[in-house]
C-alpha positions in Angstrom: 104.1 110.8 104.8 107.2 111.5 106.9 105.1 111.3 110.1 103.3 108.1 109.0 104.1 104.9 110.9 102.2 102.4 108.9 100.0 102.0 105.8 97.3 99.6 104.8 96.9 99.8 101.0 94.8 97.9 98.4 97.2 96.7 95.7 96.6 94.8 92.5 98.8 92.1 90.9 97.0 92.3 87.6 96.0 95.5 85.8 92.4 96.1 86.5 92.4 99.8 85.6 94.3 101.5 82.8 97.8 102.6 83.7 97.4 101.7 87.4 100.4 101.0 89.6 100.7 97.3 90.6 102.0 95.8 93.8 105.7 96.1 92.8 105.3 99.8 92.0 103.6 100.5 95.3 106.2 98.4 97.2 109.2 100.1 95.6 107.7 103.6 96.1 107.2 102.9 99.8 110.6 101.2 100.3 112.2 104.4 98.9 110.3 106.3 101.6 111.5 104.3 104.6 108.8 101.6 104.8 109.0 97.8 104.5 106.3 95.4 103.4 105.1 93.5 106.4 102.3 91.3 105.4 99.1 90.8 103.4 95.9 91.5 105.2 93.7 90.0 102.6 94.2 88.3 99.2 91.5 87.9 96.5 91.6 85.2 93.8 89.5 85.1 90.7 88.9 82.4 88.2 88.7 83.6 84.6 84.9 83.3 84.5 83.9 84.1 88.1 84.9 85.5 91.4 85.3 82.3 93.4 88.2 82.8 95.8 90.2 80.3 93.7 92.4 80.9 90.7 94.7 83.8 90.1 95.6 86.1 92.9 94.4 89.5 91.5 94.4 91.9 94.4 95.0 92.2 98.1 95.5 94.6 101.0 99.0 95.0 102.2 100.6 96.3 105.3 103.7 98.5 105.2 105.4 99.7 108.4 108.0 102.3 108.9 111.5 100.8 109.2 112.1 100.6 113.0 115.6 101.9 112.6 114.2 105.2 111.4 112.0 105.7 114.4 112.8 107.8 117.4 112.2 105.2 120.0 113.3 107.5 122.8 110.1 109.4 122.0 107.5 107.5 124.1 104.5 108.7 122.1 106.0 107.5 118.8 106.9 104.2 120.4 103.4 103.7 121.8 101.8 104.6 118.5 104.1 102.2 116.6 103.6 99.3 119.0 99.8 99.9 119.0 99.7 99.6 115.2 101.7 96.4 115.5 99.3 95.1 118.0 96.3 96.0 115.9 97.7 93.9 113.0 98.9 91.0 115.2 102.6 91.8 114.7 103.5 91.1 118.3 107.1 90.4 117.5 107.5 93.8 116.0 105.8 95.4 119.0 108.1 93.6 121.5 111.2 94.5 119.4 110.2 98.2 119.4 109.7 98.1 123.2 113.1 96.5 123.6 114.8 99.0 121.2 113.2 101.9 123.2 115.2 100.8 126.2 112.1 99.6 127.9 110.9 103.2 128.3 107.3 102.0 127.6 105.0 101.9 130.7 105.1 98.5 132.3 101.3 98.0 132.1 101.5 98.5 128.3 104.4 96.1 128.0 102.4 93.6 130.1 99.5 93.9 127.6 101.8 93.2 124.7 103.3 90.1 126.5 99.8 88.8 127.3 98.8 89.3 123.6 102.0 87.3 122.6 100.9 84.4 124.8 97.4 84.5 123.3 98.8 84.5 119.8 101.1 81.6 120.6 98.1 79.6 121.8 96.1 80.4 118.7 99.1 79.4 116.5 99.6 76.2 118.4 96.0 75.2 117.8 96.2 76.2 114.1 99.3 74.1 113.7 97.4 71.1 115.1 94.5 71.7 112.6 97.0 72.0 109.8 98.6 68.6 110.7 95.1 67.0 110.8 94.3 68.6 107.4 97.5 67.2 105.8 97.0 63.8 107.5 93.5 63.5 105.9 95.2 63.6 102.6 94.7 67.2 101.6 97.4 68.3 99.3 96.9 72.0 99.7 98.2 73.9 102.7 96.0 76.2 104.8 97.2 79.5 106.1 96.4 81.6 109.1 96.1 85.3 108.6 96.1 86.7 112.2 
């Protein structure tokens, strides 16, 4: 696990199996090993009588990343791997931060790719924000969320 840069793990918020670790157990275990919880990739909600995507949040898939302070960002291979993981999961701000912390030792074409992805992400988020405003204007009381 010492060489691992990121983990995507299914976690439960309610005990589905006997004596299983829940989200807080998994999170605390990973924090103790130099990771931080980054985001949920997926969340599943169940009503008491059926799986309907409403009701209680029962399980999800979480993303944990290695604390950037513990990385050797002078090692170009480690920096590229970490930023690639960040890109795959849409964590562009983390990728750019890693590049900056590396002293910009990352090849310029790779950095350009990350910057282009940031522009694309900003465009998508801007459109989503407009959709959210329309949603709320139409009188919907519940907020909508973008998992990108």
